[in-house]
MARMARFI-500298 format. One record per residue (C-alpha): residue in three letters; x, y, z. Coordinates in pm, whole numbers, padded with zeros to 5 digits, always signed. Layout:
<nodes>
ALAXYZ ...
</nodes>
This chain:
<nodes>
MET+01879-01816+01936 LEU+01694-01615+02198 LEU+01883-01508+02511 SER+01636-01414+02782 PRO+01482-01513+03111 PHE+01222-01788+03060 PRO+00972-01958+03290 PRO+00981-02078+03557 LEU+01169-01753+03631 LYS+00912-01493+03726 GLY+00833-01163+03561 GLY+00696-01009+03245 ILE+01006-01055+03030 ALA+01016-01430+03101 ARG+00649-01453+03000 PHE+00711-01239+02691 SER+01001-01453+02571 ASP+00813-01777+02630 GLU+00521-01649+02421 LEU+00764-01522+02156 CYS+00931-01862+02124 ARG+00594-02031+02077 ALA+00488-01776+01817 PHE+00813-01808+01618 GLU+00784-02186+01621 ALA+00420-02166+01507 ALA+00545-01954+01216 GLY+00797-02225+01120 CYS+01109-02069+01274 LYS+01337-02284+01488 VAL+01425-02110+01814 VAL+01690-02225+02059 PRO+01630-02064+02401 VAL+01931-01953+02603 THR+01800-01898+02953 PHE+01922-01775+03291 ARG+01975-01987+03599 ARG+01985-01670+03808 ILE+01926-01301+03736 TYR+01959-01127+04072 PRO+02184-01195+04374 ARG+02011-01382+04655 TRP+02043-01091+04900 LEU+01842-00869+04663 MET+01554-01119+04653 LYS+01508-01084+05033 GLY+01367-01433+05064 ARG+01126-01398+04770 PRO+01117-01705+04544 ALA+01275-01645+04204 THR+01044-01883+04019 ASP+00672-01925+03965 SER+00577-02270+04088 ASP+00270-02271+03860 VAL+00480-02253+03544 ALA+00671-02543+03395 PRO+01041-02499+03312 VAL+01131-02425+02952 SER+01177-02753+02770 ALA+01474-02810+02541 ALA+01683-02519+02671 PRO+02031-02655+02599 LEU+02214-02346+02721 SER+02184-02145+03041 LEU+02394-01895+03228 ASP+02411-01708+03557 LEU+02384-01332+03511 MET+02574-01282+03836 ASN+02866-01503+03722 PRO+03055-01371+03414 LEU+03249-01697+03384 SER+02921-01866+03290 TRP+02873-01606+03015 LEU+03198-01709+02852 SER+03114-02079+02872 ALA+02771-02020+02714 ALA+02912-01789+02445 ARG+03166-02050+02335 ARG+02892-02310+02306 LEU+02673-02087+02089 ARG+02890-02171+01789 GLU+02788-02537+01814 PHE+02429-02460+01717 LYS+02508-02293+01384 ALA+02237-02035+01445 ASP+02160-01756+01198 VAL+02116-01480+01454 LEU+02125-01419+01827 LEU+01835-01215+01968 VAL+01898-01070+02317 ALA+01615-00953+02542 TYR+01741-00631+02703 TRP+01594-00440+02996 SER+01890-00325+03209 GLY+02238-00183+03160 ILE+02394-00489+03322 LEU+02310-00678+03001 ALA+02530-00458+02782 PRO+02858-00638+02873 LEU+02685-00973+02831 THR+02556-00875+02486 ALA+02904-00756+02382 LEU+03069-01076+02500 MET+02811-01299+02333 ARG+02850-01124+02000 ARG+03229-01130+02004 ALA+03266-01489+02128 SER+02993-01642+01911 GLY+03053-01446+01591 LEU+02674-01434+01541 LYS+02471-01147+01409 THR+02333-01001+01732 LEU+01999-00822+01751 VAL+01852-00665+02062 LEU+01488-00686+02167 LEU+01473-00361+02360 HIS+01215-00368+02640 ASN+01380-00060+02797 PHE+01678+00144+02682 THR+01723+00310+03021 SER+01714+00087+03329 HIS+01424+00139+03570 ASP+01671+00157+03858 SER+01972+00387+03840 ILE+02294+00210+03734 PRO+02638+00374+03763 GLY+02792+00442+03424 GLU+02472+00375+03230 SER+02564+00613+02948 MET+02884+00411+02893 LEU+02683+00089+02902 LYS+02445+00228+02641 ARG+02736+00305+02412 LEU+02866-00048+02460 LEU+02523-00189+02375 VAL+02486+00019+02059 SER+02834-00081+01939 SER+02756-00449+02006 ALA+02421-00473+01824 ASP+02347-00522+01457 GLY+01992-00396+01502 PHE+01717-00327+01752 ILE+01353-00426+01786 THR+01160-00186+02009 LEU+00814-00227+02160 SER+00705+00137+02163 ARG+00762+00472+01997 ALA+00893+00609+02327 VAL+01178+00354+02343 GLU+01258+00391+01974 SER+01276+00770+02010 GLU+01506+00744+02313 LEU+01735+00502+02128 LEU+01755+00716+01813 ALA+01819+01033+02015 PHE+02117+00855+02175 ALA+02240+00682+01858 PRO+02097+00835+01540 GLY+02109+00603+01241 VAL+02103+00267+01420 ARG+01889+00004+01253 THR+01556-00032+01427 LEU+01219-00194+01385 ARG+00940-00053+01600 LEU+00677-00310+01685 PHE+00443-00333+01985 HIS+00378-00537+02297 PRO+00157-00828+02186 LEU-00146-00947+02374 TYR-00131-01185+02672 GLU-00429-01419+02661 SER-00564-01565+02982 GLN-00388-01884+03090 SER-00697-02018+03267 PRO-01077-01992+03225 ILE-01211-01643+03304 PRO-01491-01651+03564 SER-01789-01416+03561 LYS-01748-01087+03745 SER-01990-01195+04018 ASP-01811-01529+04071 ALA-01473-01357+04076 ARG-01587-01105+04334 ARG-01730-01376+04556 THR-01395-01555+04540 LEU-01208-01234+04619 GLY-01449-01124+04893 LEU-01540-00800+04713 PRO-01885-00634+04712 GLU-02062-00719+04389 ALA-02192-00363+04344 ALA-01855-00194+04408 LYS-01647-00015+04147 VAL-01321-00209+04157 LEU-00976-00092+04049 LEU-00685-00335+04020 PHE-00319-00241+04061 PHE-00129-00548+03943 GLY+00232-00662+03926 TYR+00564-00582+04090 VAL+00549-00278+04318 ARG+00845-00053+04244 GLU+00901+00318+04301 TYR+00844+00423+03939 LYS+00502+00254+03932 GLY+00352+00522+04154 LEU+00148+00321+04403 ASP+00188+00603+04656 ILE+00025+00840+04407 LEU-00261+00595+04357 LEU-00326+00570+04731 GLU-00341+00949+04758 ALA-00577+00955+04459 MET-00795+00692+04627 ALA-00835+00917+04929 SER-00974+01188+04702 VAL-01189+00939+04507 SER-01339+00796+04828 ARG-01450+01138+04945 ARG-01650+01176+04626 ASP-01760+00816+04558 ASP-01774+00575+04850 SER-01831+00270+04628 VAL-01480+00258+04475 ARG-01246-00018+04597 LEU-00880-00079+04515 VAL-00715-00423+04498 ILE-00334-00423+04505 ALA-00202-00762+04392 GLY+00167-00822+04342 GLU+00511-00867+04482 PHE+00656-00570+04667 ILE+01014-00480+04581 LEU+00960-00193+04827 ASP+00845-00237+05186 SER+00473-00324+05180 SER+00418-00204+05538 SER+00493+00155+05439 PHE+00207+00145+05189 ARG-00031-00007+05443 ASP+00064+00267+05689 HIS+00009+00529+05418 ALA-00340+00390+05349 ASP-00415+00406+05723 ARG-00299+00767+05747 LEU-00515+00858+05449 GLY-00819+00693+05609 ILE-00876+00447+05323 ALA-00757+00120+05478 GLY-01110-00019+05449 LYS-01119+00066+05078 VAL-00791-00105+04987 ASP-00733-00479+04964 PHE-00361-00567+04984 ARG-00278-00906+04830 VAL+00097-00911+04886 GLY+00305-01168+04697 TYR+00369-01286+04347 VAL+00041-01381+04179 PRO+00056-01736+04038 ALA-00059-01773+03679 GLY-00370-01965+03785 GLU-00501-01672+03994 VAL-00461-01392+03742 ALA-00792-01452+03563 THR-00994-01421+03884 LEU-00828-01091+03979 MET-00881-00950+03630 ALA-01241-01068+03609 GLY-01322-00902+03942 ALA-01199-00560+03825 ASP-01378-00285+03637 ALA-01041-00141+03531 VAL-00672-00197+03577 VAL-00499+00122+03689 LEU-00140+00221+03605 PRO-00034+00533+03800 TYR+00322+00509+03665 ARG+00569+00794+03696 SER+00761+00661+03394 ALA+00722+00375+03150 SER+00848+00267+02811 GLN+00543+00044+02764 SER+00379-00211+02991 GLY+00299-00578+02967 ILE+00024-00516+03224 VAL-00173-00333+02953 SER-00151-00634+02723 LEU-00242-00862+03013 ALA-00548-00653+03101 PHE-00671-00635+02741 GLY-00610-01008+02704 HIS-00867-01053+02981 GLY-01102-00794+02832 VAL-01040-00536+03108 PRO-00995-00163+03028 VAL-00698+00034+03161 ILE-00675+00370+03335 ALA-00320+00496+03282 CYS-00114+00806+03349 ASN+00032+00955+03033 ALA+00387+00836+03108 GLY+00630+00732+02835 GLY+00464+00492+02594 LEU+00149+00427+02798 GLY-00048+00701+02624 ALA+00008+00519+02294 GLN-00080+00175+02434 VAL-00410+00287+02586 GLU-00656+00456+02349 HIS-00845+00720+02544 GLY-01217+00645+02541 ARG-01178+00324+02339 THR-00970+00080+02542 GLY-00953+00280+02863 TRP-00874+00624+02999 VAL-00553+00828+02977 VAL-00486+01082+03255 ARG-00297+01365+03088 GLU-00203+01568+03396 GLU+00038+01462+03671 GLY-00039+01414+04040 ALA-00286+01241+04267 GLU-00574+01486+04216 ALA-00553+01455+03838 LEU-00551+01076+03871 ALA-00852+01088+04104 ASP-01039+01304+03853 GLY-00947+01061+03576 ILE-01072+00760+03773 LEU-01406+00928+03847 ASP-01437+01051+03487 PHE-01377+00697+03364 PHE-01649+00550+03585 ARG-01896+00823+03482 ALA-01827+00770+03113 SER-01760+00395+03098 GLU-02119+00287+03035 HIS-02123+00495+02716 LEU-01774+00410+02587 PRO-01710+00149+02314 LEU-01465-00034+02541 GLU-01554-00389+02439 ALA-01519-00307+02068 GLY-01200-00108+02128 ILE-01035-00387+02323 ALA-01142-00641+02059 GLU-00976-00425+01792 PHE-00659-00401+02003 ARG-00655-00781+02024 ARG-00672-00810+01645 ARG-00396-00557+01583 ASN-00155-00673+01853 SER-00133-01047+01799 TRP+00179-01256+01838 ARG+00134-01374+01478 GLU+00157-01016+01353 PHE+00458-00946+01576 THR+00659-01251+01468 SER+00576-01201+01100 LYS+00734-00854+01101 ALA+01019-00951+01335 ALA+01117-01250+01121 VAL+01152-01033+00809 PHE+01369-00787+01002 LEU+01592-01061+01145 GLU+01634-01217+00801 THR+01733-00882+00651 CYS+01988-00818+00926 LYS+02129-01168+00887 GLN+02200-01115+00519 ASP+02401-00797+00572 GLU+02778-00812+00612 MET+02912-00802+00968 
</nodes>
């Protein structure tokens, strides 16, 4: 059983779990999805839709719960026993899931493994150290997606059972247009050098740093353009104002709002590189999404990003912090890109980071954990 958000709920973890279910089933494993009806309170969504209208609901999801309603956790946990599952795998990305994981394990009696997207929540949560201890005591093993997360987990709880894997590739969900067709659709100059910042805009993702870097880049290369496409958790107007103050409003294309699945390929095809100016990161599904569309990545060396992006082969890693260092990295990438083996490097990444490889190793780990005594 896999407890996680699933489509049509939005976000990278829902996409990840949907792909994971398909891959397990292709490998001959039966997976029962346990999904969420709601993850965040309505006031936090600020009118943003919680679902992607382009994505069909998960079929055959016999169990669901409301993360904001603990009574629904208990109801779902009691029903888990009816399915006679071998293990329960919980997708974990925030401390609020630690009590849910503990309850599910105790009430269901199932071996409980945790698929650890993040060990520390992106947003500060009161009592997170206590929640981490609760999670560790409630899990029979962990699957991590990067060395950075595994190291953080083992520093907190030496000796826990872990399997370090990787973030598999996200293939395009629609035909990929040519670069010239994509740019015509997007209204971008065909000869421009185009950077794409993609996904949810949150403080740790460093969009403010990128805008400051763009100001420096524009002074040295007038042909560089930045497309910002995604849903703003922060106030988008503050970023527009910042671009105005920096004098780069004409160089930045704001496409505010969640990007439906059918539009992702056009945005990716129109870009020369996806840029990740993150302040912190365990790993990023945006990297796998970019490589799935054949687009290199320029990333700051935060958390696990330096391991996901191979400098000079699948993109460019900016080792120093700050806007000027990022600007230098962007310009260095464009100067060197014609001579880099990016196409071959990305193709090799695609071979190594397949869902088939991921599920093959995960299935062996889950089977081993299942056979151990509780």
